[in-house]
One Martini backbone bead per residue (centre of mass of N, CA, C, O) as a GRO file, in nm:
protein
   93
    1GLY     BB    1  -4.446  -2.810  -2.184
    2TYR     BB    2  -4.276  -2.704  -1.910
    3SER     BB    3  -4.190  -2.762  -1.599
    4GLN     BB    4  -4.148  -2.568  -1.309
    5GLU     BB    5  -3.985  -2.814  -1.156
    6LEU     BB    6  -3.749  -2.781  -1.306
    7PRO     BB    7  -3.419  -2.700  -1.260
    8SER     BB    8  -3.408  -2.509  -1.521
    9MET     BB    9  -3.650  -2.327  -1.383
   10SER     BB   10  -3.468  -2.175  -1.135
   11GLY     BB   11  -3.388  -1.937  -1.261
   12ILE     BB   12  -3.360  -1.627  -1.311
   13GLY     BB   13  -3.701  -1.545  -1.427
   14TYR     BB   14  -3.863  -1.797  -1.483
   15ARG     BB   15  -4.077  -1.796  -1.265
   16GLU     BB   16  -4.182  -1.510  -1.332
   17VAL     BB   17  -4.273  -1.576  -1.624
   18CYS     BB   18  -4.465  -1.798  -1.564
   19GLU     BB   19  -4.647  -1.624  -1.385
   20TYR     BB   20  -4.713  -1.421  -1.607
   21LEU     BB   21  -4.835  -1.629  -1.808
   22ALA     BB   22  -5.057  -1.724  -1.582
   23GLY     BB   23  -5.154  -1.437  -1.438
   24GLU     BB   24  -4.998  -1.384  -1.141
   25LEU     BB   25  -4.843  -1.147  -1.292
   26ASP     BB   26  -4.723  -0.863  -1.372
   27LEU     BB   27  -4.484  -0.702  -1.551
   28GLU     BB   28  -4.368  -0.530  -1.330
   29MET     BB   29  -4.328  -0.758  -1.116
   30THR     BB   30  -4.150  -0.933  -1.299
   31ILE     BB   31  -3.920  -0.729  -1.320
   32GLU     BB   32  -3.866  -0.671  -1.023
   33ARG     BB   33  -3.798  -0.967  -0.935
   34THR     BB   34  -3.566  -1.012  -1.129
   35LYS     BB   35  -3.389  -0.782  -1.024
   36THR     BB   36  -3.374  -0.883  -0.729
   37GLY     BB   37  -3.243  -1.153  -0.788
   38THR     BB   38  -2.998  -1.046  -0.935
   39HIS     BB   39  -2.892  -0.876  -0.703
   40ARG     BB   40  -2.860  -1.103  -0.501
   41LEU     BB   41  -2.661  -1.273  -0.657
   42ALA     BB   42  -2.435  -1.060  -0.686
   43ARG     BB   43  -2.386  -1.025  -0.383
   44HIS     BB   44  -2.321  -1.323  -0.326
   45GLN     BB   45  -2.081  -1.344  -0.523
   46ASN     BB   46  -1.912  -1.122  -0.407
   47SER     BB   47  -1.871  -1.255  -0.134
   48TRP     BB   48  -1.738  -1.510  -0.230
   49PHE     BB   49  -1.497  -1.386  -0.373
   50LYS     BB   50  -1.382  -1.246  -0.125
   51ALA     BB   51  -1.354  -1.524   0.037
   52GLY     BB   52  -1.136  -1.650  -0.164
   53GLY     BB   53  -0.905  -1.473  -0.200
   54GLY     BB   54  -0.636  -1.642  -0.362
   55ARG     BB   55  -0.816  -1.840  -0.542
   56ILE     BB   56  -0.876  -1.580  -0.712
   57ARG     BB   57  -0.809  -1.478  -1.052
   58TRP     BB   58  -0.795  -1.181  -1.210
   59ILE     BB   59  -0.861  -1.082  -1.547
   60GLU     BB   60  -0.789  -0.860  -1.773
   61ALA     BB   61  -0.924  -0.737  -2.031
   62GLY     BB   62  -0.747  -0.796  -2.331
   63ASP     BB   63  -0.444  -0.776  -2.395
   64GLY     BB   64  -0.318  -1.086  -2.274
   65ALA     BB   65  -0.544  -1.261  -2.137
   66VAL     BB   66  -0.495  -1.541  -2.251
   67ASP     BB   67  -0.206  -1.575  -2.174
   68GLU     BB   68  -0.258  -1.543  -1.870
   69ALA     BB   69  -0.453  -1.783  -1.844
   70MET     BB   70  -0.250  -1.996  -1.939
   71ARG     BB   71  -0.031  -1.947  -1.723
   72LEU     BB   72  -0.210  -2.005  -1.476
   73ALA     BB   73  -0.296  -2.291  -1.560
   74GLU     BB   74  -0.016  -2.417  -1.586
   75ALA     BB   75   0.068  -2.354  -1.289
   76PHE     BB   76  -0.157  -2.520  -1.163
   77LEU     BB   77  -0.088  -2.800  -1.303
   78GLU     BB   78   0.223  -2.790  -1.174
   79THR     BB   79   0.141  -2.866  -0.912
   80PRO     BB   80   0.209  -3.129  -0.716
   81ILE     BB   81  -0.074  -3.242  -0.691
   82ARG     BB   82  -0.154  -3.235  -0.985
   83SER     BB   83   0.076  -3.402  -1.099
   84ALA     BB   84   0.005  -3.659  -0.930
   85LEU     BB   85  -0.275  -3.691  -1.049
   86HIS     BB   86  -0.190  -3.709  -1.344
   87GLU     BB   87  -0.011  -3.960  -1.320
   88ALA     BB   88  -0.256  -4.147  -1.198
   89THR     BB   89  -0.393  -4.124  -1.462
   90PRO     BB   90  -0.497  -4.356  -1.708
   91TYR     BB   91  -0.658  -4.126  -1.902
   92ARG     BB   92  -0.461  -3.987  -2.110
   93THR     BB   93  -0.384  -3.738  -2.375
   0.00000   0.00000   0.00000
């Protein structure tokens, strides 16, 4: 099997399931800890996104979402600093 010490095993739920399979946690506690970890991560991400201010642009899913994402990406890539970096990159496609 895989070691619990691997970085890939540090995601929410992995540690809990490993402890469950090892008989260290019962199923109820495994589920509870996974839910708590998920909730904690969601709160942390929400705080981070709020702190991002104008750096983060949310796009509503639905018709036109892909076009909007492309427009925003193109505008971002055309900013002066991005254009200068792009011109200086020797391995362009």
